C-alpha positions in Angstrom: 344.4 38.9 -89.8 344.9 39.1 -86.0 345.5 42.7 -84.4 349.2 43.0 -83.4 349.4 46.5 -82.6 348.9 47.9 -79.1 346.3 50.6 -77.9 348.2 53.6 -77.2 345.0 55.8 -76.0 342.3 53.9 -73.9 340.9 57.4 -73.6 341.1 60.7 -75.7 342.9 63.4 -74.0 340.9 66.1 -75.5 338.0 68.2 -74.3 335.1 67.0 -76.3 333.3 70.4 -75.5 335.8 72.2 -77.9 334.5 69.7 -80.9 331.0 70.5 -79.8 331.1 74.0 -80.2 333.3 74.5 -83.0 331.8 71.7 -85.4 328.3 72.8 -84.5 326.9 69.2 -85.6 323.3 69.1 -86.9 320.6 66.4 -86.9 321.4 64.4 -90.0 325.1 65.7 -90.7 327.7 63.2 -91.9 330.8 63.4 -89.5 334.4 62.1 -89.9 336.2 61.7 -86.5 339.5 60.3 -85.9 339.2 57.4 -83.5 342.1 57.2 -80.8 340.3 56.1 -77.9 337.0 56.6 -79.5 335.6 59.1 -76.9 335.3 61.9 -79.3 333.4 59.9 -81.8 331.1 58.5 -79.3 330.6 62.0 -77.9 329.6 63.4 -81.6 327.0 60.5 -81.5 325.1 62.6 -79.0 324.6 65.5 -81.4 322.2 63.1 -83.6 324.3 63.2 -86.6 323.1 61.0 -89.6 326.6 59.0 -89.4 329.9 59.3 -87.7 332.5 57.5 -89.5 335.4 57.0 -87.2 338.8 56.3 -88.7 342.1 55.3 -87.6 345.2 53.3 -88.9 346.0 51.7 -85.8 343.6 48.6 -85.6 344.0 48.4 -81.8 342.4 51.8 -81.4 339.7 50.6 -83.5 339.4 47.4 -81.6 339.2 49.6 -78.4 336.1 51.5 -80.0 334.6 48.4 -81.0 334.7 47.3 -77.5 332.9 50.3 -76.2 330.3 50.1 -79.1 329.8 46.5 -78.1 329.2 47.6 -74.6 326.6 50.4 -75.5 324.8 48.0 -77.8 324.4 45.0 -75.2 324.2 46.6 -71.7 322.5 48.8 -69.4 324.0 51.8 -67.9 325.8 50.4 -64.9 327.0 47.4 -66.7 328.3 49.4 -69.6 330.6 51.4 -67.0 331.5 48.4 -65.4 332.5 46.6 -68.6 334.9 49.5 -69.5 336.2 49.4 -66.1 335.3 53.1 -65.0 335.8 53.6 -61.6 335.4 56.4 -58.8 338.1 57.5 -56.4 337.6 56.2 -52.8 334.6 54.1 -53.9 334.7 50.3 -53.4 334.0 48.1 -56.6 330.4 47.2 -56.9 331.4 43.8 -58.4 334.4 41.3 -58.3 337.0 42.2 -61.4 335.8 38.6 -62.8 332.4 40.1 -63.5 334.0 42.4 -66.4 335.0 39.2 -68.0 331.5 38.1 -67.7 330.4 41.1 -69.5 332.8 40.9 -72.3 331.6 37.4 -73.1 328.1 38.9 -73.2 329.2 42.1 -75.7 331.9 40.0 -77.9 329.2 39.1 -80.1 328.8 42.7 -81.4 332.6 42.7 -82.3 334.4 42.1 -85.6 336.2 38.5 -85.5 339.7 40.8 -85.5 338.5 42.8 -82.4 336.9 39.8 -80.6 340.4 37.9 -80.9 342.2 40.8 -80.0 340.1 40.9 -76.7 340.2 37.3 -76.2 343.7 37.5 -75.8 343.5 40.1 -73.1 341.1 38.8 -70.5 343.4 39.6 -67.6 343.3 43.3 -68.8 339.7 43.0 -69.2 339.5 41.9 -65.5 341.3 44.9 -64.5 339.4 47.5 -66.8 340.3 48.4 -70.0 339.5 52.1 -69.3 343.1 52.9 -68.3 344.8 50.2 -70.1 346.3 52.1 -73.1 350.1 53.0 -73.3 349.5 56.7 -72.3 347.3 55.7 -69.2 350.0 53.3 -68.1 352.5 56.2 -68.4 350.5 58.1 -66.3 350.1 55.6 -63.7 354.0 55.6 -63.5 353.7 59.3 -63.1 351.4 58.9 -60.2 353.6 56.4 -58.5 356.5 58.7 -58.4 354.4 61.6 -57.2 353.5 59.2 -54.5 357.1 58.7 -53.8 357.9 62.7 -53.9 354.8 64.0 -51.8 352.7 62.8 -49.0 349.6 61.7 -51.1 347.3 63.7 -48.9 349.1 66.7 -50.5 347.8 65.6 -53.9 344.4 64.5 -52.6 344.0 67.8 -51.3 344.2 69.5 -54.8 340.6 67.8 -55.2 339.3 68.6 -51.7 338.5 72.4 -51.9 335.1 74.2 -52.4 336.1 76.9 -54.9 338.6 77.3 -57.6 340.3 80.2 -55.6 341.1 77.8 -52.7 342.6 75.2 -54.9 344.8 77.7 -56.6 346.0 79.1 -53.3 346.9 75.8 -52.1 348.5 74.6 -55.4 350.5 78.0 -55.6 351.7 77.3 -52.0 353.0 73.9 -52.5 356.6 73.0 -52.9 356.4 72.3 -56.6 360.3 72.0 -57.1 359.8 68.4 -56.8 356.8 68.3 -59.2 359.2 70.1 -61.7 362.1 67.6 -61.1 359.7 64.7 -61.7 358.8 66.4 -65.1 362.2 66.6 -65.9 362.8 63.0 -65.5 359.7 61.8 -67.4 358.5 64.4 -69.6 361.2 64.5 -72.4 361.5 63.2 -75.9 363.2 59.8 -74.8 360.6 58.9 -72.4 357.6 60.0 -74.4 359.0 58.6 -77.6 358.6 55.0 -75.7 355.0 55.9 -75.1 353.9 57.5 -78.5 356.4 56.7 -80.9 359.4 58.8 -81.9 357.5 59.7 -85.0 355.1 62.1 -82.7 358.1 64.3 -81.9 359.7 64.7 -85.5 358.3 68.5 -86.0 358.5 69.4 -82.0 361.2 72.2 -81.7 360.5 73.2 -78.1 364.0 71.9 -76.6 362.6 71.7 -72.8 359.4 69.6 -73.1 359.1 69.6 -68.8 359.0 73.2 -68.9 356.0 73.2 -71.5 354.4 70.5 -69.5 355.1 72.7 -66.2 353.4 75.6 -67.9 350.4 73.4 -68.7 349.9 71.8 -65.5 349.9 75.1 -63.7 347.4 76.4 -66.3 345.2 73.3 -65.3 345.5 73.7 -61.7 345.0 77.5 -61.5 342.1 78.1 -64.3 340.0 74.8 -63.9 338.3 73.1 -60.9 339.8 69.7 -60.1 336.6 68.3 -59.0 334.8 69.0 -62.0 337.7 68.1 -64.4 337.8 64.6 -65.3 341.1 65.1 -67.2 343.0 66.1 -63.9 341.5 63.4 -61.9 342.2 60.4 -64.3 345.9 62.0 -64.6 346.5 62.4 -60.9 344.4 59.9 -59.2 343.7 57.3 -62.0 340.1 57.4 -61.6 336.9 59.6 -62.0 336.4 61.9 -58.9 332.6 61.8 -59.2 330.0 60.6 -61.5 328.8 63.9 -63.0 332.3 64.8 -63.9 333.1 62.4 -66.9 333.3 62.6 -70.7 329.6 63.2 -71.9 329.6 59.8 -73.6 329.8 58.0 -70.1 327.4 60.3 -68.4 324.1 58.5 -67.3 321.9 61.1 -68.6 323.2 60.9 -72.1 323.2 56.8 -72.3 319.6 56.8 -73.9 320.4 58.8 -76.8 324.0 57.1 -77.1 322.4 53.7 -77.2 319.7 54.9 -79.7 322.5 56.3 -82.1 325.0 53.7 -81.8 323.9 52.1 -85.1 325.1 55.4 -86.8 328.6 54.6 -85.9 331.1 53.3 -88.5 334.3 52.3 -87.9 336.9 52.5 -90.5 340.4 51.4 -90.8 342.7 53.6 -93.0 343.9 56.9 -93.9 341.9 59.8 -95.4 343.1 58.6 -99.0 341.1 55.2 -98.1 337.9 57.3 -96.9 338.0 59.2 -100.1 338.2 56.1 -102.2 335.3 54.3 -100.1 332.8 57.5 -99.5 333.8 59.6 -102.3 334.0 63.5 -102.6 331.7 65.7 -100.7 330.6 63.1 -98.2 331.2 65.0 -94.9 329.6 67.9 -93.1 331.9 68.0 -90.1 335.3 66.8 -89.7 337.0 66.1 -86.4 340.8 65.6 -86.9 342.3 65.4 -83.5 346.1 66.0 -83.5 346.8 64.1 -86.7 348.9 66.8 -88.2 351.5 66.9 -85.0 354.3 64.9 -86.8 353.7 66.1 -90.4 356.0 68.2 -92.5 354.2 71.2 -93.9 354.1 69.8 -97.4 352.5 66.5 -95.9 350.1 68.5 -94.1 348.9 70.2 -97.1 348.3 67.1 -98.9 346.1 65.7 -96.4 344.3 69.0 -96.0 343.6 68.5 -99.8 342.1 65.2 -99.2 340.0 66.6 -96.2 338.8 69.3 -98.6 338.0 66.9 -101.2 335.7 64.9 -98.7 334.0 67.9 -97.3 330.6 69.4 -98.6 330.0 73.0 -99.1 330.4 74.9 -95.8 331.8 72.1 -94.0 333.4 72.7 -90.7 336.9 71.2 -89.3 338.8 71.4 -86.2 342.0 69.8 -85.0 344.6 70.5 -82.4 348.4 70.5 -81.8 349.9 69.1 -78.6 353.5 70.2 -78.6 354.6 71.2 -82.0 353.8 74.5 -83.9 350.8 75.0 -86.1 351.6 74.1 -89.8 350.8 76.7 -92.3 348.2 76.3 -95.1 349.6 76.8 -98.7 347.9 79.4 -101.1 345.6 76.8 -102.8 344.2 75.4 -99.4 343.9 79.2 -97.9 341.6 80.0 -100.6 339.3 77.3 -99.8 339.3 77.3 -96.2 338.2 80.4 -93.7 339.7 80.2 -90.4 337.8 81.3 -87.4 340.6 82.3 -85.0 338.5 84.3 -82.4 336.1 81.0 -81.9 339.0 78.9 -81.8 340.8 81.0 -79.0 337.8 81.5 -77.2 337.3 77.9 -76.9 340.9 76.9 -76.3 340.7 79.1 -73.2 338.0 76.7 -71.9 340.1 73.7 -72.7 339.7 71.5 -69.6 342.4 69.1 -71.1 345.0 71.8 -70.5 347.6 69.8 -72.4 347.5 71.0 -76.0 349.3 73.9 -77.4 346.6 75.0 -79.7 343.0 74.5 -81.2 342.2 75.3 -84.8 338.9 75.9 -86.3 337.9 76.3 -90.3 335.1 76.2 -92.5 334.9 75.3 -96.2 334.3 78.6 -98.1 332.3 77.1 -101.0 
């Protein structure tokens, strides 16, 4: 069956360091990970688990991960980045865009027939680079174009030019941020964001002023994290990485040998937790990375999914998840009796969250 959905996330806009420090993946562990752009699942492979089962209901998201997996399997490091369309701000491309299509023709043998057909129909987008080709990434491209209209672009570039966080913070605080806030009011509202992510994503969001919410989060990012080292900020504002040592772990040169060695441990699965339970059975996973799947769920629905996650978990399994804009759902009495929250660790890690766009981070362990 052909893939008819579109990629929403070419990248995962979640800090993988929070997953690493909360889940404590050990060699040989069995890990369940929500796919999205595939970045978290690939980063978890670097911890030498026995397997990572990457799950998503959107086949286009699974196709994105298949593309990344195929590139890892077939190519050496520099061509791996080239195949994905990873670029660096201010650096000229090493190859013409057609070279990416040539690399696709080399790696497609490692893809499922459905994923291969999906990408065969998107050769022009492959040539441009799939790394920023999701609906969310295209939204950020519009956001950048409007920033360029509101500001001298050199003002935005300067946010990446300072030698210390203090200098960056002082410059940002001295900017005319009223124009930036105006842009957020125009673009960061339920109507526009629903076109990007789907209206279901906001069914449980109660905050009436999303622009103010995002203003606060951008302020947090600019004043607490050093932009040249923060690839989330550079991808959002520059549309490219700022430097080779400031990327997601699965893209770093020093990690590529481990990633290539472990890529055979990645299993890509289409479905929901119910399907995973039917396929893998109870007590199959030691660690569960659940991204922000609960964002749109009612409390009742949330607790039903948590029960399935608990059924999938082995004794003392660890869980983590996030919320972007919605208030956290509440565990019912049965689920509370099975899971032990680790709020101090969760808050400590959330304070380190370079992604800066999330509302909260949550860590739990199965009691027995």
